[in-house]
C-alpha positions in Angstrom: 124.9 95.2 70.3 124.5 91.8 72.1 123.4 92.0 75.7 125.6 91.0 78.5 125.6 87.3 79.2 124.1 86.4 82.5 126.2 84.4 84.9 125.3 80.9 85.7 123.9 80.1 89.2 126.6 78.2 91.2 126.6 76.2 94.4 128.4 78.9 96.4 125.9 81.6 95.2 123.0 80.0 97.1 123.3 80.0 100.9 120.8 80.1 103.8 119.0 77.0 102.5 118.6 75.6 106.0 115.7 78.0 106.5 113.9 76.3 103.6 113.9 73.0 105.6 111.6 74.8 108.0 109.4 76.0 105.2 108.9 72.5 103.7 106.3 71.3 106.3 104.2 74.4 105.5 103.9 73.4 101.8 103.8 69.6 102.3 100.0 69.5 102.1 100.3 70.7 98.4 102.3 67.8 97.3 99.5 65.8 95.6 97.8 68.8 94.0 97.2 68.3 90.2 98.4 64.7 90.5 95.0 63.3 89.5 95.5 64.5 86.0 98.8 62.7 85.8 97.5 59.3 84.7 101.0 57.9 84.2 102.0 58.8 87.7 105.3 60.2 86.6 105.1 63.8 87.8 108.5 64.9 88.9 107.9 68.5 90.0 105.2 68.7 92.7 103.4 71.8 94.0 105.3 72.0 97.3 108.6 71.8 95.5 107.5 74.5 93.0 106.5 76.7 95.9 109.9 76.4 97.5 111.6 77.2 94.2 109.4 80.4 93.9 110.4 81.4 97.5 114.0 80.7 96.6 113.6 83.1 93.7 112.0 85.8 95.9 114.7 85.6 98.5 117.8 85.2 96.3 118.7 88.0 93.8 121.2 85.6 92.2 118.2 83.7 90.9 116.7 86.4 88.7 114.7 84.6 86.0 112.9 81.3 85.1 116.1 80.1 83.4 118.3 80.8 86.4 115.7 79.1 88.6 116.0 76.0 86.4 119.7 76.2 86.8 119.4 76.4 90.5 117.4 73.2 90.5 120.4 71.4 89.1 122.5 72.2 92.1 122.9 69.3 94.6 122.6 71.6 97.6 119.3 73.0 96.3 117.9 69.5 95.5 118.8 68.3 99.0 117.2 71.2 100.9 114.2 71.6 98.7 113.5 67.9 98.1 113.3 68.3 94.3 115.2 66.9 91.4 116.5 68.6 88.3 113.6 70.6 86.8 113.2 71.5 83.1 112.0 74.8 81.8 109.0 73.0 80.4 108.1 71.7 83.8 108.4 75.1 85.4 106.2 76.6 82.7 103.6 73.9 83.0 103.5 74.2 86.8 102.2 77.8 86.6 99.2 76.6 84.7 98.2 73.3 86.4 98.6 74.1 90.2 95.8 75.7 92.1 96.7 79.2 93.5 93.8 79.0 96.0 95.6 76.3 97.9 98.2 78.8 99.0 95.6 80.9 100.7 95.2 78.1 103.4 98.9 78.6 104.3 98.6 82.4 104.2 95.6 82.2 106.6 97.5 80.0 109.1 100.6 82.2 109.0 98.4 85.3 109.4 96.8 83.9 112.5 100.3 83.7 114.1 101.1 87.4 113.4 100.3 89.8 116.2 99.7 93.5 115.6 103.0 95.2 114.9 102.0 98.8 115.2 99.1 100.2 117.1 97.8 103.7 117.7 95.9 103.5 121.0 93.4 106.1 119.7 92.2 103.5 117.2 91.8 100.6 119.8 88.0 100.8 119.5 87.9 100.7 115.7 87.4 97.3 114.2 90.1 95.9 111.9 91.2 98.8 109.8 91.8 97.6 106.3 93.1 99.9 103.5 91.8 98.9 100.0 93.5 99.7 96.7 94.9 98.2 93.6 98.2 98.3 91.8 99.2 97.4 88.3 101.7 94.8 87.1 102.9 95.1 83.5 104.1 92.0 81.7 105.6 91.5 78.3 103.9 88.6 76.7 105.4 86.3 74.1 106.6 87.9 70.9 103.6 86.8 68.7 101.1 87.9 71.3 102.9 91.2 71.8 102.8 91.9 68.1 99.0 91.2 68.0 98.4 93.4 71.0 100.4 96.1 69.4 98.2 96.1 66.3 95.0 95.9 68.3 95.7 98.3 71.2 98.8 100.2 70.3 100.6 98.6 73.3 102.3 95.3 73.3 101.9 94.8 77.1 99.6 92.8 79.3 98.5 94.6 82.5 97.3 92.8 85.6 95.7 94.5 88.7 96.4 93.3 92.2 93.2 94.2 94.2 94.5 94.4 97.8 92.9 94.4 101.2 95.6 95.5 103.6 95.4 95.1 107.4 97.1 98.2 108.8 97.9 97.0 112.3 99.5 93.8 111.3 101.0 95.3 108.1 99.9 92.4 106.0 97.7 91.9 102.9 94.7 90.0 104.1 93.7 89.3 100.6 95.0 90.0 97.1 92.9 89.2 94.0 94.7 89.1 90.6 92.6 90.1 87.6 93.2 91.4 84.1 93.1 95.2 84.1 90.2 95.4 81.7 87.4 97.0 83.8 83.9 95.5 83.6 83.6 92.6 86.0 87.1 93.3 87.1 86.4 96.9 88.1 88.0 97.6 91.5 84.6 98.3 93.1 83.1 95.1 91.7 86.0 93.0 92.9 85.8 94.5 96.4 82.1 93.8 96.6 82.7 90.1 96.0 85.3 89.9 98.8 83.7 91.9 101.7 84.1 90.6 105.2 82.3 91.4 108.4 83.8 93.3 111.3 86.1 95.4 109.1 86.6 99.2 108.7 87.3 99.7 105.0 89.5 102.7 104.2 89.0 103.6 100.5 89.8 106.3 98.1 87.4 108.1 95.8 87.8 105.6 93.0 85.7 103.3 95.2 82.9 105.8 95.8 79.7 104.0 94.9 76.6 104.2 97.0 75.7 100.6 96.2 79.1 99.5 97.5 78.5 101.5 100.7 75.2 99.6 101.2 77.0 96.3 100.6 79.7 97.1 103.1 77.1 98.0 105.8 75.0 94.9 104.9 77.8 92.5 105.8 78.3 94.2 109.1 81.3 96.4 108.3 82.1 100.1 108.1 83.8 102.4 105.7 85.7 105.7 105.5 85.9 106.9 101.9 87.3 110.0 100.4 84.6 111.7 98.4 84.9 113.9 95.3 85.3 117.6 95.9 82.0 118.3 94.1 79.9 115.7 96.0 76.3 116.7 96.2 74.4 116.5 99.5 71.8 118.1 101.8 72.6 118.7 105.4 70.4 116.7 107.8 72.4 117.5 111.0 75.3 119.9 111.7 77.5 118.5 114.4 79.5 120.6 116.8 83.3 120.4 116.7 85.5 119.7 119.8 88.8 121.3 120.5 90.5 118.0 119.5 88.6 118.0 116.2 89.8 121.6 115.4 93.4 120.7 116.4 93.3 117.8 113.9 92.2 120.1 111.1 88.5 119.2 111.1 86.5 122.2 109.8 83.0 120.6 109.5 81.1 117.5 110.6 77.6 116.9 109.2 75.1 114.0 108.7 73.8 114.3 105.2 71.5 113.0 102.5 73.5 112.3 99.5 72.0 113.4 96.2 72.0 111.2 93.0 70.5 111.7 89.6 69.7 108.0 89.4 66.7 108.1 91.8 66.1 107.0 95.5 67.0 103.4 94.9 70.6 104.3 94.3 71.1 106.3 97.5 72.7 105.0 100.6 70.1 103.0 102.8 71.8 104.2 106.0 72.8 107.5 107.6 76.0 109.0 106.1 78.3 111.4 107.7 80.7 113.8 105.9 83.8 115.0 107.8 85.7 117.9 106.2 89.5 118.0 107.0 91.7 120.9 106.0 95.0 119.7 104.5 97.9 121.0 102.4 97.3 120.0 98.8 100.1 118.0 97.2 101.8 120.0 94.6 103.3 118.1 91.7 106.4 119.0 89.7 104.1 120.7 87.2 103.0 123.0 90.0 99.4 121.7 89.6 97.7 120.9 92.9 95.7 117.7 93.0 95.5 115.0 90.3 92.0 115.2 88.9 90.7 116.8 85.7 88.2 118.9 87.7 90.8 121.7 88.5 93.1 122.2 91.4 92.2 120.8 94.9 90.9 123.2 97.5 92.9 121.4 100.2 89.8 119.9 101.9 89.4 116.2 102.4 85.7 115.2 102.3 85.4 111.9 104.2 82.2 109.9 103.9 81.5 107.3 106.6 78.8 105.4 108.3 80.6 105.7 111.7 78.4 108.1 113.5 79.6 107.6 117.1 83.4 108.1 116.4 84.9 111.6 117.0 85.6 113.5 113.8 89.3 113.7 114.6 89.4 109.9 114.7 87.7 109.7 111.3 90.6 111.8 109.9 93.1 109.6 111.6 91.5 106.4 110.2 91.8 107.8 106.7 95.5 108.6 107.2 96.1 104.9 107.5 95.3 104.4 103.8 98.8 105.6 102.9 100.3 102.5 104.5 99.1 100.5 101.6 101.1 102.7 99.2 104.2 102.0 101.3 103.5 98.3 101.2 103.0 98.3 97.4 106.5 99.8 96.9 108.0 97.0 99.1 105.8 94.3 97.7 106.6 94.9 94.1 110.3 94.8 94.9 109.8 91.5 96.7 107.5 90.1 94.0 110.3 90.5 91.5 108.2 92.5 89.1 111.4 93.2 87.2 110.8 89.7 85.9 107.5 87.8 86.4 108.0 84.1 86.1 104.7 83.5 84.3 102.5 85.4 81.9 99.3 83.5 82.9 96.9 84.6 85.5 97.4 81.4 87.5 101.1 81.8 87.4 101.0 85.4 88.5 98.6 84.5 91.3 101.0 81.7 92.6 103.9 84.2 92.5 101.8 86.8 94.3 100.7 84.4 97.0 104.2 83.1 97.5 105.3 86.8 97.9 102.6 87.2 100.6 104.0 84.1 102.4 107.5 85.7 102.2 106.2 88.9 103.7 104.6 87.0 106.6 107.7 85.0 107.1 109.8 88.1 107.4 107.4 89.5 109.9 107.3 86.3 111.9 111.1 85.9 111.8 111.9 89.5 112.8 108.8 90.5 114.8 108.6 93.7 112.8 107.0 94.9 109.6 108.8 93.7 106.4 110.8 96.8 105.4 112.9 97.0 102.2 116.2 97.3 104.2 115.5 94.1 106.1 114.4 92.3 103.0 117.7 93.4 101.3 119.7 92.2 104.3 118.0 88.8 104.1 118.7 88.6 100.4 122.4 89.4 101.1 122.5 86.5 103.5 120.8 84.1 101.0 123.3 85.0 98.3 126.3 84.8 100.6 127.2 88.5 100.8 126.3 88.7 104.5 127.0 86.1 107.3 124.3 84.8 109.6 125.9 86.8 112.4 125.7 90.0 110.3 122.0 89.3 109.6 121.2 88.8 113.3 123.1 92.0 114.2 121.0 93.9 111.7 117.8 92.5 113.2 119.0 93.4 116.7 119.6 97.0 115.7 116.1 97.4 114.4 114.1 99.9 116.6 111.2 98.3 118.5 107.7 98.8 117.1 105.9 101.8 118.6 102.6 101.2 120.2 
């Protein structure tokens, strides 16, 4: 049975373009990118225009594919606001491979500098920039011939990309996202993080990142870590630390400075004092009634948190680790915003450009609203851009949002 024919994009379907006039100066610096390779000097689609088209796609659900984006470029209203002419599918496809995604990071850095902390727990005031680190997968269907080849080679006709994300908790923004093929090796999540470490950061990481060499690298750049350790982590106690009433109230059952054991010899041990904080929790029970998600048997309900923060109360170590879940909430929102239902490109460069434009969209929502970019607010902005909500209704929604708690 033939699929339902998609509706064409019409002038009346695209509203709210006056906001794009304010975005144009942000992207203006990109106008001449990749023009050096255009010896004939006849490039019609420039990087700033392509960026605005991607943002139009991200904010307007009517524009749901590369073809509908091409249709939108034919509309006089879009051409006037975005400063571009009619764009062909070939030009849009080429743009994803010739423009430099790294240039968008300059704009992300400038917008990030304008964003103030949105949510702050006063108990964490003395902890340097808390940054949750994790990765999430994007799955893309490649071209038919490539998919058939992949199917024969791997049994799966899909291409998977991993977004390695460093997420600043207080400002609710991704400080950095690196896009790599999901093939392990040099793109292993720990290896990618090691190449992107910054000073003055408290990295909050799960047990997939547990590697003593990585711990040493984090400390070497002048940062700290709080990492969930495996239940069977091997160690010798160097110092048993007393627990306060606040620690016990927070579920802390043990606090020790340890020597971590490894079968690979002393050169592979941490080169700094390591502390283990044990926190009693309620194990997550899945629908299968199995607790935990490892192959090592059910969880005992105790979080073992490894850290180099020796002077921070044990209860605060547990509180720092709780912040890691904000990145999971962000991934759910970000994938919706990114339009993962339809990636506009199958190349790494193209996915990077779409990803960085989505970060810019996140930052813009936060700057426009003064609040973290929730799914409901994003949907309301989308309703406005596609004409289903008036500007007055959008403003009324923003005014009803509760103030951020501090």
